C-alpha positions, 0 to 999 in steps of 0.5 A: 324639598320638603321638611323631612328631605331638608333635614335628611340632607343636612344629616347626611351633609352633616355625616360627610362633613364628620367623616372628612374630618376623621379622614383628613386628622390621619394625613398630614398637611401638605404646605401648599394646603397650610398656606391655602387655610391662612391666606384664605382664613385668619390672615384675611380675618385679620388683615383685611383684603390681600390685595388692598392691604399688600397695596398699603404695604407698598406705598408705605414702603415707596414713601420709605424709597422716595419719590423715584420708588413704585412699587406695587403689591405684586412686588411687595408679594415678589420682594416677601418670596425673596426675604423667606428665600433668604431666610432658607438659606440660614435654615433650609429646612424651615417649614413656615418660611416654604409656607409662606413663600406659597402664600406669597405666591398665591396672594400675587394671583389675587391681587391681579383679580 
């Protein structure tokens, strides 16, 4: 591909990105999209690999609970889902809790990889 073709392709790709952003402005993000954006975006940049971070949490919870505890990163996800569900019982319409439940469910899958 010559330089003209590369430049033309970049221009077309830029237009497509702008058009997609324009169309998406009018369509609200659903809870699954929001959860995905969060767990693959800012949270990962801030806290690093979710499986490593969740494992550290599990190890700290195990230490707190004592020698008989053997929680895993997946257990942390399930327990956080339960925490968010308990919060929903008090405030059923709270969108952030629903988004967080979706995010923790998705993180469980990422822990398996």
